Structures are given as C-alpha cells and as structure tokens.
Phi, psi and omega in degrees: 000137180290156179301324180295315180294322179295319179296315181297316181295320182291337180279343181268144175276150177307134180090003176077018179283195181284146175284165178299321178296319180294318178298316179297320179295318179294319179296316179297320181293321178298316178295322181296319179298321177294315180293326180298321178298319178289319184293329180292342178259344187217110182301324181297326177298316178296319178299314179298318181296318179295314180296325177292319178297319179295316181298331181280349182281147173280162174288151001273358180303318182301313182296318179294316181296320179297314180293320178300317179300316179298318181295313181296316181299320181283323186273327184222070185297344179276356173274126182272133176287144175199167173263150180220112186054039177081001183245154178298137178215166183223128190238155173236124183053039177083353181256129181297130177259313179217160185207159178246135173241121180289139178299318184298319182300323183254010178052044183255166178285340185214155172280168183227136167254116183241161179232138178273176178295339177297336181288345179055052177279359186315128179209102181070215182267350182207139179205158179284143175235357180211152181228132177282140179231123173253337174195163178247113173255178179302324180295315179294320179299320179296317179294316180298315179301317178292321180298319183284345178264313183218075187300321183297316181296321180291317178300318177301314181295318179297319179296327179278355181076019181269152174291154178279117183261162171100358179272129177224160174127191182272178177294328185283323183229129179248126177249144182246135175233078184256356178086358179270175183279354179080197186302338177299337182276358179302000000 
C-alpha cells in the first residue's frame, strides 16, 4: 500500500464514518454557533471565546494569534472578536471581516491571516484574500494593522511592491493614518 493510501485509510473510521478530527470539528462548530448567538449581543462573550481559543493553541501559533488580537483590537476597535470554526475572527455587524487560522490545526507549514468578502478587498478580476504567517515581526505587524483599517489601500501598495506606509506608534499599539475611512468603509 502506498504511503498516501495508508494515510487516507488511517484517517477513516471503520465503516467509512467520520474521523475523530471531523467529529471534534463538528462538535466545536455546534458549540461555536451557540456562543456566536450570545457573542453577537455581547462583545465580552466574543472576547472570552477568542482568548480561550488562543490559549488552547500550541506555540508559535499562540504567540502570533495573541499579537494579532492585540493589533486588531488597537487598530480596528469597531471589529468585534468572535470565534469562527474554532479560530479567532473579527466581525463587523456580525459578519466576519478577518480571521486567523493556526498552522497546527490544519497541519500546515504556516498560519494564515484571511479576509472574507465583507472586507471588500476587490481589485480588478483577482486579489489576495489571505496571507501566510510564519512569524510576526514589526514589518508584518505594520502591514496587518494597515490591512484591518484600510485593506484596499494596502493591497494596492503590496501589488505595486511598495512598503506599507503610514504606520506610527509604539511596538504595543500601531495607529494608522492612511486617510481612508477605516473599517466603517467595509
């Protein structure tokens, strides 16, 4: 048997049912939907759920998710924290704008910062909606802070190969002065 076939077979439960990972994901999503109903009425519920999801992550995902949470909270305070498929996400009017996917959860080489269609990143016929993260340096933090405030302008700059301008402040809090209306324009 090939290694690929052996892996596929080991992931299946006898009788072709759901794998343990799939069952856990479905259970987590059901709990999340219940919590989401509470969180949409109470920002603190969403905050608690996001912090609990981050705390459950192994390193280095935990450190990146924690820092990402700080950046989003400081840069776009009108985005509400919530979990989305068990991962930290940030919503406007109940709709997810951006989210973090831990590398460990998906057994990937890198974590992902993604944006939903609510973020309005649209640019021509094709545009980026996700960014791979292996670590967060000051440069990535600056880009993320700008993305959650004015995603279209940052995507334009990245496509042109330009550095992301307009970030000022300390290491702990990044403020953006890009001239756009911010998350309200999503």
